[in-house]
ZAMARGU-4260 file (C-alpha; in steps of 0.2 Angstrom, whole numbers, plus 5000, padded with zeros to 4 digits):
<rodrens>
0) 5285/5714/5273 | 5291/5720/5289 | 5276/5716/5298 | 5276/5699/5291 | 5294/5697/5298
5) 5289/5703/5315 | 5274/5691/5316 | 5286/5677/5310 | 5298/5681/5324 | 5285/5682/5337
10) 5279/5665/5332 | 5296/5659/5332 | 5300/5665/5350 | 5284/5660/5357 | 5287/5642/5351
15) 5304/5642/5358 | 5298/5649/5375 | 5287/5634/5376 | 5301/5622/5374 | 5314/5629/5385
20) 5304/5638/5398 | 5308/5632/5415 | 5295/5623/5427 | 5286/5633/5439 | 5299/5638/5453
25) 5313/5637/5440 | 5315/5618/5444 | 5321/5611/5427 | 5328/5618/5412 | 5315/5609/5400
30) 5297/5606/5407 | 5295/5587/5410 | 5313/5583/5407 | 5327/5579/5421 | 5343/5584/5412
35) 5357/5576/5420 | 5376/5578/5418 | 5387/5562/5418 | 5404/5558/5415 | 5402/5542/5405
40) 5416/5530/5407 | 5418/5528/5425 | 5412/5511/5430 | 5403/5505/5440 | 5394/5523/5442
45) 5391/5527/5423 | 5397/5517/5407 | 5393/5508/5393 | 5389/5488/5395 | 5395/5475/5383
50) 5378/5477/5374 | 5382/5496/5371 | 5368/5502/5383 | 5371/5515/5396 | 5370/5509/5414
55) 5379/5510/5431 | 5373/5514/5448 | 5371/5532/5445 | 5362/5530/5429 | 5349/5518/5436
60) 5348/5530/5451 | 5344/5545/5440 | 5331/5534/5429 | 5322/5529/5446 | 5322/5548/5451
65) 5314/5554/5436 | 5301/5540/5436 | 5297/5544/5453 | 5295/5564/5449 | 5285/5558/5433
70) 5298/5566/5421 | 5308/5560/5406 | 5327/5558/5409 | 5341/5566/5397 | 5359/5561/5401
75) 5372/5574/5395 | 5390/5567/5394 | 5403/5580/5399 | 5421/5579/5405 | 5423/5578/5424
80) 5433/5594/5425 | 5420/5603/5417 | 5405/5595/5425 | 5400/5607/5438 | 5403/5622/5426
85) 5389/5613/5416 | 5378/5617/5431 | 5383/5635/5431 | 5379/5637/5413 | 5363/5628/5413
90) 5368/5613/5402 | 5359/5602/5414 | 5348/5602/5430 | 5359/5591/5440 | 5375/5582/5441
95) 5377/5564/5450 | 5391/5556/5459 | 5398/5572/5466 | 5407/5572/5482 | 5401/5585/5495
100) 5416/5597/5500 | 5413/5614/5509 | 5419/5624/5495 | 5407/5615/5483 | 5393/5618/5495
105) 5396/5637/5495 | 5394/5637/5476 | 5380/5623/5473 | 5365/5615/5480 | 5367/5596/5486
110) 5355/5584/5491 | 5358/5573/5507 | 5372/5560/5503 | 5367/5543/5495 | 5384/5535/5496
115) 5399/5535/5508 | 5416/5532/5500 | 5434/5532/5504 | 5451/5534/5496 | 5461/5519/5491
120) 5478/5516/5483 | 5479/5503/5469 | 5494/5493/5462 | 5497/5478/5451 | 5496/5461/5459
125) 5513/5454/5464 | 5520/5471/5462 | 5537/5475/5470 | 5529/5491/5477 | 5524/5489/5495
130) 5517/5503/5506 | 5509/5504/5523 | 5503/5522/5523 | 5500/5535/5510 | 5516/5543/5514
135) 5526/5528/5507 | 5522/5533/5489 | 5537/5544/5490 | 5547/5544/5473 | 5533/5532/5465
140) 5523/5535/5449 | 5506/5539/5455 | 5491/5543/5444 | 5473/5550/5447 | 5458/5557/5438
145) 5460/5576/5437 | 5448/5587/5447 | 5443/5573/5458 | 5445/5570/5476 | 5459/5559/5472
150) 5468/5574/5465 | 5465/5584/5480 | 5471/5570/5492 | 5488/5569/5481 | 5489/5588/5483
155) 5488/5586/5502 | 5502/5574/5502 | 5512/5586/5492 | 5509/5599/5503 | 5516/5588/5517
160) 5532/5588/5508 | 5530/5570/5501 | 5537/5571/5483 | 5531/5558/5470 | 5528/5558/5451
165) 5511/5563/5446 | 5501/5558/5431 | 5484/5566/5429 | 5471/5559/5417 | 5454/5564/5410
170) 5446/5547/5412 | 5449/5534/5427 | 5450/5520/5413 | 5466/5528/5406 | 5474/5526/5424
175) 5471/5508/5425 | 5476/5505/5407 | 5493/5513/5410 | 5495/5504/5426 | 5492/5488/5418
180) 5505/5493/5405 | 5518/5496/5418 | 5519/5515/5415 | 5513/5519/5433 | 5516/5512/5450
185) 5500/5516/5459 | 5483/5524/5457 | 5474/5535/5469 | 5455/5533/5468 | 5439/5531/5478
190) 5435/5513/5485 | 5420/5510/5474 | 5429/5511/5458 | 5444/5502/5465 | 5433/5488/5471
195) 5425/5487/5454 | 5442/5484/5445 | 5449/5474/5459 | 5436/5462/5460 | 5433/5459/5441
200) 5437/5440/5435 | 5456/5438/5432 | 5459/5456/5438 | 5478/5462/5437 | 5474/5475/5451
205) 5473/5475/5470 | 5470/5488/5483 | 5484/5490/5494 | 5478/5504/5505 | 5462/5510/5510
210) 5457/5526/5521 | 5443/5529/5532 | 5425/5532/5526 | 5418/5550/5526 | 5418/5555/5508
215) 5400/5558/5505 | 5392/5557/5487 | 5376/5567/5483 | 5367/5575/5469 | 5374/5593/5465
220) 5362/5607/5457 | 5363/5625/5453 | 5364/5636/5468 | 5347/5642/5473 | 5337/5628/5464
225) 5330/5623/5482 | 5312/5617/5475 | 5322/5603/5464 | 5334/5599/5478 | 5320/5596/5490
230) 5310/5586/5478 | 5325/5575/5474 | 5328/5573/5492 | 5310/5567/5496 | 5311/5555/5481
235) 5328/5548/5486 | 5320/5544/5503 | 5304/5536/5495 | 5316/5526/5484 | 5326/5520/5499
240) 5310/5516/5509 | 5302/5505/5495 | 5319/5496/5492 | 5323/5503/5474 | 5340/5511/5480
245) 5346/5496/5490 | 5342/5485/5475 | 5352/5496/5463 | 5366/5496/5476 | 5366/5477/5477
250) 5366/5476/5457 | 5381/5485/5455 | 5391/5484/5472 | 5386/5468/5479 | 5380/5476/5495
255) 5368/5491/5501 | 5380/5506/5502 | 5365/5518/5502 | 5356/5515/5517 | 5370/5519/5529
260) 5374/5535/5520 | 5356/5541/5520 | 5353/5536/5538 | 5368/5545/5545 | 5366/5561/5536
</rodrens>
């Protein structure tokens, strides 16, 4: 009986190792699958459309990369504040739409950037709130998505002695919902997302301040996964050259935001 149990266990673990064994060089968690961490509910980057289909700039970008690398794609939805931890624990191979910051570069691998964004401040149209600089938000009700560069931007303002009421949300859509309901005065968010909300038909939102560019967005991977990082960078360059990435950018942004970011880095 003991020998039968041991044999059964050996068969089980052999089968499992074939399922989860990493590619040569330790590139992906599961052979032939590019597992991708995303925070669904962040239009125009990752969201469900009216037909219930997962789409967005980063979704189509990841699909194009997987096709270029001759892999299947697997999207793993996770909250934004845990998306980098998911790389450390091996939940997925890469995370998309991650701003490149020095402290993150010390802990993770990054491809070259594929987007250049900037910080914005959004209000309701015809709002009595009027600001010329971020410092003018003193005393106002300001929201942002937690653990994003918008929160870091707000933290820097507070360290400068500018006091305002802060409201941190897990999802960016909650910020816009509460602004629309009059529970907030302003939202701090990157320009790609704010432009998507402000440009929608009959949108109640408007961008009232925009900072300079220079917040570069890239694909983030576990530290030391240099082989997959290099393959993704090469694939990104090929997709830029053949027009795939600019076309995806036009679909979701109405302009090519990829080429300038790739060519200046």
